[in-house]
N, C-alpha and C positions, 0 to 999 in steps of 0.2 A: 380441629383440636379434639382429642379424646380425653375427656375428664376421667381421671382414675381415682381421685379422692377429693375430699372437701375438708377444709380446716376453718374452724370458727374460734376467734379469740373474743373473750367476754371480759369487760371491766365493769365491776359493780361498785358504785360509790355510796358512801353513807349507809351501809347495811345496818340491819337491826343488831344491836350489840349482843343481845342474848343468843342470837343464832351463830355468832362467831366463836363461841367459847368451847363447845363440846365436840371434840374431834371424832368421837365414835358416832355421835348423832349425824354429823356431816357425812361420814363414810356410809352409814346406813341409808341416807337419803340418796346418795349417788348409786348405791346398789339397787335401790328401789326403782330409780328412774331408768337405768340401763337394762334393757331386756336381755336376758341370757346371762351367761356366766361372766363374771368380772373378777380379776385379781387385783386387789388394792393394797397399797403400802402407804402408811400414814406416819408422819414424823412431826413432833413438836421441835422445830429447829431452834427457837428461842422463845422467850416470853411474849414476843411480839409477832412471831411468824410460825405458821404451821403449813405443811404441804401434804397433799394427797396425790398419789400417782396411781393410775389404774389402766390395765390392759384388758380389752375385751375382744370378742371375735371380729368385730368390724372396725377396730381402731384403738385409740387410747385417749386418756383424759389426764390433765394435770390441773390441780386447783391449789392456789396459794392464798392463804388467809392471813391478813395483817390486822390484828385486833385493834391496835392503837390508832390506826388510820381508818378503821371501819371499812376496809377495802378488800375485795376479793378479785383475783385475776384467774381466769380459767381458759385453758386451751383444749379444744376438742378436735381430734383428727379422726376422720372416718375413711375407711379404705374402699369406698364404693361411691359411685355417683348417685346411687339410689337412696342412700341413707340421708336422714334429715337431722343434722346436729342442732338445728334451731329448736327442736322440741326439748332437748336437754337444756338448752339455754333458757327456755321459758320456765322450766321447772326449777332451775337454779335461781332465777329471778323471784319466783314465788316463795322459795325457801328463805333466801337471804333478805328479801324486802328492801332493795336499795332505793335511794332517792333518784338516782340517775344511772343509766347504763351506756356503755359504748360497745358495739359489736363490730368486728371486722371479719368478713367472710372471704375466703380464698378458695378458688378452684385450682386443684393441683392435677398435673398429669402430663401427657405427651402433647406439647404445643406445636408439634410438626415443624413448620418453617422457623428459621432463626428469628425473623421479625415478630413472631407470635410468642416468643419466650416469656415476655413480661406477663405475669399472671394478672387476671382481672381481679380487682379488689373492690369490695363494696363495704363502706363504713357507715354505720348509723349510730347517732347519739340521740338519746331520748330521755327526758325526765319522766319518772313514773308516777309521781304524786303531783296533783294540781295544787297550786298555791292558793290558799284560802284567802278570802276577802279581796281578791284581785279586782273584782267588779267595783267594790266600794272605793278602792284606791284610784281606779280609772275615773270614776264619776267625780271624786274629790279633785283630781287634777283638771278635769274639764271645767268644773265650776270655778276653780281658781284662775284658769287661763282666760275665762270670759270676763274677768273683772278688770 
């Protein structure tokens, strides 16, 4: 199989409310993260939904922001097997500060034989913030279960 491109989808849940409001600030952050020239189009679709679409030398990005849900969905497509869309994902997570993320990674390209057509998919879900006082809750449950 010859990998010709990579695609990463990112779901960011319970993002920082103040980071979801300013479309220009989000556009600037995307420009800052992507090395090289990028052409961006941004649109406030409704009071609850904004979208940013960008094309750059090595691919494209689409970011959908849902203020009322505190949710961001991003798709990053890179046109080379050497690019690392994970770096962009990391920067988006730092910026939006979600409680939880889900990333799905696809390798795209020439799969050769027909039996290899199904792309390999890797999905990862991870909470980003630790729950405080977990240790105290566990100890309390252990004490109560021994009685």
